[in-house]
PyMOL Python script that loads the backbone (N, CA, C, O; Angstrom):
from pymol import cmd

cmd.read_pdbstr("""\
ATOM      1  N   UNK A   1      39.988  14.871   9.142  1.00  0.00           N
ATOM      2  CA  UNK A   1      40.308  15.747   8.048  1.00  0.00           C
ATOM      3  C   UNK A   1      39.042  16.266   7.358  1.00  0.00           C
ATOM      4  O   UNK A   1      38.931  17.463   7.093  1.00  0.00           O
ATOM      5  N   UNK A   2      38.071  15.358   7.059  1.00  0.00           N
ATOM      6  CA  UNK A   2      36.853  15.763   6.359  1.00  0.00           C
ATOM      7  C   UNK A   2      35.657  15.834   7.301  1.00  0.00           C
ATOM      8  O   UNK A   2      34.516  15.739   6.850  1.00  0.00           O
ATOM      9  N   UNK A   3      35.890  15.995   8.573  1.00  0.00           N
ATOM     10  CA  UNK A   3      34.798  15.949   9.538  1.00  0.00           C
ATOM     11  C   UNK A   3      33.747  17.036   9.303  1.00  0.00           C
ATOM     12  O   UNK A   3      32.561  16.788   9.521  1.00  0.00           O
ATOM     13  N   UNK A   4      34.136  18.199   8.877  1.00  0.00           N
ATOM     14  CA  UNK A   4      33.199  19.299   8.672  1.00  0.00           C
ATOM     15  C   UNK A   4      32.707  19.422   7.232  1.00  0.00           C
ATOM     16  O   UNK A   4      31.858  20.261   6.933  1.00  0.00           O
ATOM     17  N   UNK A   5      33.235  18.596   6.354  1.00  0.00           N
ATOM     18  CA  UNK A   5      32.910  18.737   4.938  1.00  0.00           C
ATOM     19  C   UNK A   5      31.469  18.374   4.618  1.00  0.00           C
ATOM     20  O   UNK A   5      30.897  18.906   3.667  1.00  0.00           O
ATOM     21  N   UNK A   6      30.861  17.463   5.410  1.00  0.00           N
ATOM     22  CA  UNK A   6      29.532  16.984   5.064  1.00  0.00           C
ATOM     23  C   UNK A   6      28.464  17.409   6.056  1.00  0.00           C
ATOM     24  O   UNK A   6      27.373  16.840   6.068  1.00  0.00           O
ATOM     25  N   UNK A   7      28.755  18.389   6.878  1.00  0.00           N
ATOM     26  CA  UNK A   7      27.756  18.875   7.811  1.00  0.00           C
ATOM     27  C   UNK A   7      26.697  19.664   7.046  1.00  0.00           C
ATOM     28  O   UNK A   7      27.014  20.508   6.207  1.00  0.00           O
ATOM     29  N   UNK A   8      25.440  19.374   7.352  1.00  0.00           N
ATOM     30  CA  UNK A   8      24.358  20.061   6.657  1.00  0.00           C
ATOM     31  C   UNK A   8      23.653  21.074   7.532  1.00  0.00           C
ATOM     32  O   UNK A   8      22.862  21.870   7.025  1.00  0.00           O
ATOM     33  N   UNK A   9      23.910  21.074   8.826  1.00  0.00           N
ATOM     34  CA  UNK A   9      23.197  21.989   9.702  1.00  0.00           C
ATOM     35  C   UNK A   9      23.580  23.450   9.471  1.00  0.00           C
ATOM     36  O   UNK A   9      22.781  24.343   9.754  1.00  0.00           O
ATOM     37  N   UNK A  10      24.759  23.704   8.974  1.00  0.00           N
ATOM     38  CA  UNK A  10      25.181  25.086   8.731  1.00  0.00           C
ATOM     39  C   UNK A  10      25.122  25.464   7.257  1.00  0.00           C
ATOM     40  O   UNK A  10      25.408  26.603   6.890  1.00  0.00           O
ATOM     41  N   UNK A  11      24.753  24.513   6.424  1.00  0.00           N
ATOM     42  CA  UNK A  11      24.687  24.799   4.991  1.00  0.00           C
ATOM     43  C   UNK A  11      23.369  25.498   4.679  1.00  0.00           C
ATOM     44  O   UNK A  11      22.329  25.169   5.251  1.00  0.00           O
ATOM     45  N   UNK A  12      23.422  26.426   3.801  1.00  0.00           N
ATOM     46  CA  UNK A  12      22.221  27.138   3.395  1.00  0.00           C
ATOM     47  C   UNK A  12      21.944  26.844   1.933  1.00  0.00           C
ATOM     48  O   UNK A  12      22.862  26.677   1.130  1.00  0.00           O
ATOM     49  N   UNK A  13      20.672  26.784   1.607  1.00  0.00           N
ATOM     50  CA  UNK A  13      20.301  26.620   0.205  1.00  0.00           C
ATOM     51  C   UNK A  13      19.795  27.961  -0.304  1.00  0.00           C
ATOM     52  O   UNK A  13      19.090  28.688   0.396  1.00  0.00           O
ATOM     53  N   UNK A  14      20.161  28.259  -1.499  1.00  0.00           N
ATOM     54  CA  UNK A  14      19.713  29.501  -2.113  1.00  0.00           C
ATOM     55  C   UNK A  14      18.591  29.160  -3.081  1.00  0.00           C
ATOM     56  O   UNK A  14      18.750  28.318  -3.964  1.00  0.00           O
ATOM     57  N   UNK A  15      17.489  29.808  -2.908  1.00  0.00           N
ATOM     58  CA  UNK A  15      16.368  29.622  -3.822  1.00  0.00           C
ATOM     59  C   UNK A  15      16.104  30.945  -4.515  1.00  0.00           C
ATOM     60  O   UNK A  15      15.945  31.990  -3.883  1.00  0.00           O
ATOM     61  N   UNK A  16      16.064  30.866  -5.793  1.00  0.00           N
ATOM     62  CA  UNK A  16      15.785  32.053  -6.575  1.00  0.00           C
ATOM     63  C   UNK A  16      14.469  31.806  -7.285  1.00  0.00           C
ATOM     64  O   UNK A  16      14.356  30.908  -8.119  1.00  0.00           O
ATOM     65  N   UNK A  17      13.487  32.604  -6.950  1.00  0.00           N
ATOM     66  CA  UNK A  17      12.187  32.464  -7.592  1.00  0.00           C
ATOM     67  C   UNK A  17      12.177  33.301  -8.861  1.00  0.00           C
ATOM     68  O   UNK A  17      12.395  34.512  -8.833  1.00  0.00           O
ATOM     69  N   UNK A  18      11.920  32.631  -9.963  1.00  0.00           N
ATOM     70  CA  UNK A  18      11.902  33.334 -11.236  1.00  0.00           C
ATOM     71  C   UNK A  18      10.511  33.874 -11.511  1.00  0.00           C
ATOM     72  O   UNK A  18       9.515  33.178 -11.312  1.00  0.00           O
ATOM     73  N   UNK A  19      10.447  35.087 -11.959  1.00  0.00           N
ATOM     74  CA  UNK A  19       9.177  35.690 -12.329  1.00  0.00           C
ATOM     75  C   UNK A  19       9.032  35.570 -13.843  1.00  0.00           C
ATOM     76  O   UNK A  19       9.299  36.510 -14.591  1.00  0.00           O
ATOM     77  N   UNK A  20       8.599  34.381 -14.272  1.00  0.00           N
ATOM     78  CA  UNK A  20       8.538  34.079 -15.692  1.00  0.00           C
ATOM     79  C   UNK A  20       7.128  33.637 -16.041  1.00  0.00           C
ATOM     80  O   UNK A  20       6.577  32.744 -15.398  1.00  0.00           O
ATOM     81  N   UNK A  21       6.550  34.253 -17.044  1.00  0.00           N
ATOM     82  CA  UNK A  21       5.226  33.864 -17.505  1.00  0.00           C
ATOM     83  C   UNK A  21       5.295  32.860 -18.645  1.00  0.00           C
ATOM     84  O   UNK A  21       4.342  32.117 -18.878  1.00  0.00           O
ATOM     85  N   UNK A  22       6.399  32.835 -19.345  1.00  0.00           N
ATOM     86  CA  UNK A  22       6.546  31.927 -20.476  1.00  0.00           C
ATOM     87  C   UNK A  22       8.005  31.594 -20.665  1.00  0.00           C
ATOM     88  O   UNK A  22       8.900  32.309 -20.214  1.00  0.00           O
ATOM     89  N   UNK A  23       8.217  30.482 -21.349  1.00  0.00           N
ATOM     90  CA  UNK A  23       9.575  30.076 -21.704  1.00  0.00           C
ATOM     91  C   UNK A  23       9.584  29.863 -23.209  1.00  0.00           C
ATOM     92  O   UNK A  23       8.730  29.141 -23.724  1.00  0.00           O
ATOM     93  N   UNK A  24      10.493  30.448 -23.906  1.00  0.00           N
ATOM     94  CA  UNK A  24      10.588  30.280 -25.346  1.00  0.00           C
ATOM     95  C   UNK A  24       9.918  31.406 -26.096  1.00  0.00           C
ATOM     96  O   UNK A  24       9.550  32.438 -25.535  1.00  0.00           O
ATOM     97  N   UNK A  25       9.776  31.173 -27.368  1.00  0.00           N
ATOM     98  CA  UNK A  25       9.200  32.186 -28.249  1.00  0.00           C
ATOM     99  C   UNK A  25       7.689  32.241 -28.093  1.00  0.00           C
ATOM    100  O   UNK A  25       7.063  31.267 -27.674  1.00  0.00           O
ATOM    101  N   UNK A  26       7.121  33.358 -28.423  1.00  0.00           N
ATOM    102  CA  UNK A  26       5.688  33.549 -28.372  1.00  0.00           C
ATOM    103  C   UNK A  26       5.116  33.642 -29.781  1.00  0.00           C
ATOM    104  O   UNK A  26       4.492  34.639 -30.145  1.00  0.00           O
ATOM    105  N   UNK A  27       5.334  32.602 -30.559  1.00  0.00           N
ATOM    106  CA  UNK A  27       4.795  32.553 -31.913  1.00  0.00           C
ATOM    107  C   UNK A  27       3.883  31.340 -32.017  1.00  0.00           C
ATOM    108  O   UNK A  27       3.997  30.387 -31.247  1.00  0.00           O
ATOM    109  N   UNK A  28       2.986  31.396 -32.977  1.00  0.00           N
ATOM    110  CA  UNK A  28       2.074  30.269 -33.184  1.00  0.00           C
ATOM    111  C   UNK A  28       2.844  29.055 -33.687  1.00  0.00           C
ATOM    112  O   UNK A  28       3.846  29.177 -34.391  1.00  0.00           O
ATOM    113  N   UNK A  29       2.348  27.881 -33.308  1.00  0.00           N
ATOM    114  CA  UNK A  29       2.987  26.644 -33.762  1.00  0.00           C
ATOM    115  C   UNK A  29       2.694  26.418 -35.235  1.00  0.00           C
ATOM    116  O   UNK A  29       1.635  26.789 -35.743  1.00  0.00           O
ATOM    117  N   UNK A  30       3.643  25.811 -35.899  1.00  0.00           N
ATOM    118  CA  UNK A  30       3.440  25.422 -37.286  1.00  0.00           C
ATOM    119  C   UNK A  30       2.524  24.204 -37.305  1.00  0.00           C
ATOM    120  O   UNK A  30       2.484  23.447 -36.335  1.00  0.00           O
ATOM    121  N   UNK A  31       1.785  24.004 -38.398  1.00  0.00           N
ATOM    122  CA  UNK A  31       0.876  22.854 -38.468  1.00  0.00           C
ATOM    123  C   UNK A  31       1.591  21.513 -38.242  1.00  0.00           C
ATOM    124  O   UNK A  31       1.035  20.616 -37.608  1.00  0.00           O
ATOM    125  N   UNK A  32       2.814  21.375 -38.755  1.00  0.00           N
ATOM    126  CA  UNK A  32       3.530  20.111 -38.553  1.00  0.00           C
ATOM    127  C   UNK A  32       3.956  19.931 -37.096  1.00  0.00           C
ATOM    128  O   UNK A  32       4.039  18.805 -36.607  1.00  0.00           O
ATOM    129  N   UNK A  33       4.225  21.040 -36.403  1.00  0.00           N
ATOM    130  CA  UNK A  33       4.548  20.966 -34.976  1.00  0.00           C
ATOM    131  C   UNK A  33       3.316  20.554 -34.168  1.00  0.00           C
ATOM    132  O   UNK A  33       3.404  19.718 -33.269  1.00  0.00           O
ATOM    133  N   UNK A  34       2.184  21.142 -34.496  1.00  0.00           N
ATOM    134  CA  UNK A  34       0.936  20.779 -33.814  1.00  0.00           C
ATOM    135  C   UNK A  34       0.629  19.302 -34.021  1.00  0.00           C
ATOM    136  O   UNK A  34       0.234  18.601 -33.090  1.00  0.00           O
ATOM    137  N   UNK A  35       0.816  18.839 -35.257  1.00  0.00           N
ATOM    138  CA  UNK A  35       0.557  17.435 -35.571  1.00  0.00           C
ATOM    139  C   UNK A  35       1.509  16.523 -34.792  1.00  0.00           C
ATOM    140  O   UNK A  35       1.089  15.486 -34.276  1.00  0.00           O
ATOM    141  N   UNK A  36       2.770  16.899 -34.706  1.00  0.00           N
ATOM    142  CA  UNK A  36       3.757  16.099 -33.980  1.00  0.00           C
ATOM    143  C   UNK A  36       3.417  16.025 -32.493  1.00  0.00           C
ATOM    144  O   UNK A  36       3.533  14.965 -31.878  1.00  0.00           O
ATOM    145  N   UNK A  37       3.001  17.137 -31.926  1.00  0.00           N
ATOM    146  CA  UNK A  37       2.628  17.153 -30.509  1.00  0.00           C
ATOM    147  C   UNK A  37       1.385  16.309 -30.275  1.00  0.00           C
ATOM    148  O   UNK A  37       1.322  15.544 -29.312  1.00  0.00           O
ATOM    149  N   UNK A  38       0.401  16.444 -31.147  1.00  0.00           N
ATOM    150  CA  UNK A  38      -0.824  15.648 -31.021  1.00  0.00           C
ATOM    151  C   UNK A  38      -0.524  14.161 -31.133  1.00  0.00           C
ATOM    152  O   UNK A  38      -1.065  13.357 -30.375  1.00  0.00           O
ATOM    153  N   UNK A  39       0.327  13.798 -32.065  1.00  0.00           N
ATOM    154  CA  UNK A  39       0.705  12.402 -32.245  1.00  0.00           C
ATOM    155  C   UNK A  39       1.438  11.868 -31.015  1.00  0.00           C
ATOM    156  O   UNK A  39       1.206  10.737 -30.590  1.00  0.00           O
ATOM    157  N   UNK A  40       2.316  12.682 -30.451  1.00  0.00           N
ATOM    158  CA  UNK A  40       3.048  12.285 -29.249  1.00  0.00           C
ATOM    159  C   UNK A  40       2.083  11.972 -28.109  1.00  0.00           C
ATOM    160  O   UNK A  40       2.209  10.936 -27.457  1.00  0.00           O
ATOM    161  N   UNK A  41       1.119  12.864 -27.865  1.00  0.00           N
ATOM    162  CA  UNK A  41       0.178  12.637 -26.775  1.00  0.00           C
ATOM    163  C   UNK A  41      -0.761  11.470 -27.068  1.00  0.00           C
ATOM    164  O   UNK A  41      -1.161  10.751 -26.153  1.00  0.00           O
ATOM    165  N   UNK A  42      -1.113  11.281 -28.330  1.00  0.00           N
ATOM    166  CA  UNK A  42      -1.962  10.149 -28.688  1.00  0.00           C
ATOM    167  C   UNK A  42      -1.237   8.832 -28.412  1.00  0.00           C
ATOM    168  O   UNK A  42      -1.819   7.906 -27.847  1.00  0.00           O
ATOM    169  N   UNK A  43       0.027   8.751 -28.810  1.00  0.00           N
ATOM    170  CA  UNK A  43       0.820   7.546 -28.566  1.00  0.00           C
ATOM    171  C   UNK A  43       1.003   7.311 -27.068  1.00  0.00           C
ATOM    172  O   UNK A  43       0.936   6.176 -26.597  1.00  0.00           O
ATOM    173  N   UNK A  44       1.229   8.369 -26.342  1.00  0.00           N
ATOM    174  CA  UNK A  44       1.410   8.249 -24.894  1.00  0.00           C
ATOM    175  C   UNK A  44       0.134   7.742 -24.224  1.00  0.00           C
ATOM    176  O   UNK A  44       0.185   6.910 -23.318  1.00  0.00           O
ATOM    177  N   UNK A  45      -1.007   8.251 -24.679  1.00  0.00           N
ATOM    178  CA  UNK A  45      -2.288   7.828 -24.128  1.00  0.00           C
ATOM    179  C   UNK A  45      -2.545   6.359 -24.449  1.00  0.00           C
ATOM    180  O   UNK A  45      -2.999   5.608 -23.586  1.00  0.00           O
ATOM    181  N   UNK A  46      -2.259   5.945 -25.682  1.00  0.00           N
ATOM    182  CA  UNK A  46      -2.437   4.547 -26.057  1.00  0.00           C
ATOM    183  C   UNK A  46      -1.526   3.635 -25.249  1.00  0.00           C
ATOM    184  O   UNK A  46      -1.941   2.550 -24.841  1.00  0.00           O
ATOM    185  N   UNK A  47      -0.308   4.057 -25.019  1.00  0.00           N
ATOM    186  CA  UNK A  47       0.637   3.247 -24.246  1.00  0.00           C
ATOM    187  C   UNK A  47       0.158   3.092 -22.808  1.00  0.00           C
ATOM    188  O   UNK A  47       0.265   2.007 -22.237  1.00  0.00           O
ATOM    189  N   UNK A  48      -0.367   4.161 -22.217  1.00  0.00           N
ATOM    190  CA  UNK A  48      -0.839   4.066 -20.836  1.00  0.00           C
ATOM    191  C   UNK A  48      -2.070   3.174 -20.745  1.00  0.00           C
ATOM    192  O   UNK A  48      -2.225   2.428 -19.779  1.00  0.00           O
ATOM    193  N   UNK A  49      -2.949   3.245 -21.749  1.00  0.00           N
ATOM    194  CA  UNK A  49      -4.118   2.363 -21.771  1.00  0.00           C
ATOM    195  C   UNK A  49      -3.691   0.911 -21.905  1.00  0.00           C
ATOM    196  O   UNK A  49      -4.261   0.026 -21.268  1.00  0.00           O
ATOM    197  N   UNK A  50      -2.678   0.671 -22.742  1.00  0.00           N
ATOM    198  CA  UNK A  50      -2.176  -0.676 -22.945  1.00  0.00           C
ATOM    199  C   UNK A  50      -1.582  -1.237 -21.656  1.00  0.00           C
ATOM    200  O   UNK A  50      -1.823  -2.392 -21.307  1.00  0.00           O
ATOM    201  N   UNK A  51      -0.806  -0.416 -20.951  1.00  0.00           N
ATOM    202  CA  UNK A  51      -0.225  -0.847 -19.676  1.00  0.00           C
ATOM    203  C   UNK A  51      -1.308  -1.137 -18.651  1.00  0.00           C
ATOM    204  O   UNK A  51      -1.220  -2.115 -17.909  1.00  0.00           O
ATOM    205  N   UNK A  52      -2.325  -0.294 -18.606  1.00  0.00           N
ATOM    206  CA  UNK A  52      -3.423  -0.488 -17.669  1.00  0.00           C
ATOM    207  C   UNK A  52      -4.168  -1.772 -17.988  1.00  0.00           C
ATOM    208  O   UNK A  52      -4.493  -2.547 -17.089  1.00  0.00           O
ATOM    209  N   UNK A  53      -4.439  -1.999 -19.269  1.00  0.00           N
ATOM    210  CA  UNK A  53      -5.138  -3.208 -19.686  1.00  0.00           C
ATOM    211  C   UNK A  53      -4.310  -4.447 -19.356  1.00  0.00           C
ATOM    212  O   UNK A  53      -4.848  -5.440 -18.866  1.00  0.00           O
ATOM    213  N   UNK A  54      -3.006  -4.396 -19.620  1.00  0.00           N
ATOM    214  CA  UNK A  54      -2.144  -5.537 -19.331  1.00  0.00           C
ATOM    215  C   UNK A  54      -2.070  -5.818 -17.841  1.00  0.00           C
ATOM    216  O   UNK A  54      -2.039  -6.979 -17.435  1.00  0.00           O
ATOM    217  N   UNK A  55      -2.041  -4.782 -17.022  1.00  0.00           N
ATOM    218  CA  UNK A  55      -1.974  -5.002 -15.579  1.00  0.00           C
ATOM    219  C   UNK A  55      -3.280  -5.611 -15.073  1.00  0.00           C
ATOM    220  O   UNK A  55      -3.263  -6.441 -14.164  1.00  0.00           O
ATOM    221  N   UNK A  56      -4.422  -5.202 -15.658  1.00  0.00           N
ATOM    222  CA  UNK A  56      -5.701  -5.793 -15.271  1.00  0.00           C
ATOM    223  C   UNK A  56      -5.759  -7.259 -15.676  1.00  0.00           C
ATOM    224  O   UNK A  56      -6.274  -8.088 -14.925  1.00  0.00           O
ATOM    225  N   UNK A  57      -5.233  -7.589 -16.862  1.00  0.00           N
ATOM    226  CA  UNK A  57      -5.219  -8.972 -17.325  1.00  0.00           C
ATOM    227  C   UNK A  57      -4.347  -9.821 -16.406  1.00  0.00           C
ATOM    228  O   UNK A  57      -4.725 -10.938 -16.051  1.00  0.00           O
ATOM    229  N   UNK A  58      -3.192  -9.306 -16.021  1.00  0.00           N
ATOM    230  CA  UNK A  58      -2.301 -10.037 -15.124  1.00  0.00           C
ATOM    231  C   UNK A  58      -2.963 -10.277 -13.776  1.00  0.00           C
ATOM    232  O   UNK A  58      -2.854 -11.369 -13.220  1.00  0.00           O
ATOM    233  N   UNK A  59      -3.651  -9.265 -13.241  1.00  0.00           N
ATOM    234  CA  UNK A  59      -4.327  -9.429 -11.966  1.00  0.00           C
ATOM    235  C   UNK A  59      -5.435 -10.472 -12.076  1.00  0.00           C
ATOM    236  O   UNK A  59      -5.611 -11.288 -11.172  1.00  0.00           O
ATOM    237  N   UNK A  60      -6.180 -10.447 -13.178  1.00  0.00           N
ATOM    238  CA  UNK A  60      -7.253 -11.412 -13.384  1.00  0.00           C
ATOM    239  C   UNK A  60      -6.681 -12.811 -13.493  1.00  0.00           C
ATOM    240  O   UNK A  60      -7.228 -13.751 -12.915  1.00  0.00           O
ATOM    241  N   UNK A  61      -5.586 -12.963 -14.229  1.00  0.00           N
ATOM    242  CA  UNK A  61      -4.948 -14.271 -14.367  1.00  0.00           C
ATOM    243  C   UNK A  61      -4.418 -14.765 -13.037  1.00  0.00           C
ATOM    244  O   UNK A  61      -4.505 -15.958 -12.748  1.00  0.00           O
ATOM    245  N   UNK A  62      -3.869 -13.876 -12.217  1.00  0.00           N
ATOM    246  CA  UNK A  62      -3.360 -14.267 -10.912  1.00  0.00           C
ATOM    247  C   UNK A  62      -4.498 -14.729 -10.012  1.00  0.00           C
ATOM    248  O   UNK A  62      -4.356 -15.711  -9.284  1.00  0.00           O
ATOM    249  N   UNK A  63      -5.617 -14.032 -10.058  1.00  0.00           N
ATOM    250  CA  UNK A  63      -6.778 -14.411  -9.241  1.00  0.00           C
ATOM    251  C   UNK A  63      -7.303 -15.762  -9.710  1.00  0.00           C
ATOM    252  O   UNK A  63      -7.589 -16.635  -8.889  1.00  0.00           O
ATOM    253  N   UNK A  64      -7.431 -15.942 -11.018  1.00  0.00           N
ATOM    254  CA  UNK A  64      -7.953 -17.198 -11.552  1.00  0.00           C
ATOM    255  C   UNK A  64      -7.018 -18.357 -11.279  1.00  0.00           C
ATOM    256  O   UNK A  64      -7.495 -19.463 -11.022  1.00  0.00           O
ATOM    257  N   UNK A  65      -5.713 -18.161 -11.322  1.00  0.00           N
ATOM    258  CA  UNK A  65      -4.767 -19.249 -11.101  1.00  0.00           C
ATOM    259  C   UNK A  65      -4.731 -19.661  -9.637  1.00  0.00           C
ATOM    260  O   UNK A  65      -4.397 -20.806  -9.334  1.00  0.00           O
ATOM    261  N   UNK A  66      -5.065 -18.764  -8.730  1.00  0.00           N
ATOM    262  CA  UNK A  66      -5.076 -19.129  -7.299  1.00  0.00           C
ATOM    263  C   UNK A  66      -6.375 -19.850  -6.926  1.00  0.00           C
ATOM    264  O   UNK A  66      -6.433 -20.512  -5.890  1.00  0.00           O
ATOM    265  N   UNK A  67      -7.406 -19.731  -7.749  1.00  0.00           N
ATOM    266  CA  UNK A  67      -8.683 -20.401  -7.485  1.00  0.00           C
ATOM    267  C   UNK A  67      -8.623 -21.876  -7.819  1.00  0.00           C
ATOM    268  O   UNK A  67      -9.474 -22.641  -7.364  1.00  0.00           O
ATOM    269  N   UNK A  68      -7.638 -22.302  -8.605  1.00  0.00           N
ATOM    270  CA  UNK A  68      -7.561 -23.695  -9.059  1.00  0.00           C
ATOM    271  C   UNK A  68      -7.217 -24.631  -7.962  1.00  0.00           C
ATOM    272  O   UNK A  68      -7.116 -25.837  -8.188  1.00  0.00           O
TER     273      UNK A  68
END
""", "prot")
cmd.dss("prot")
cmd.show_as("cartoon", "prot")
cmd.util.cbc("prot")
cmd.orient("prot")
C-alpha cells in the first residue's frame, strides 16, 4: 500500500535562492540595544572560556590520577 510513498529517487527538492542583502529594518541601533548585544556576546565569550578552562582542568586531573 505505501510502497511508493517513501521513494526518494524520483523526489525533487526545490531550492529558491533569495537575492537579499539585508533582513529587517535599516535603522541605527538604539544605545540600549547595542549594550544588550555587547553584553550577550561578552557573556557568551566568558562561558566559552569557562568551559575551555574546565575541560583543561578535567584533562589535567585525569592525567594526574592515572599517574598514581
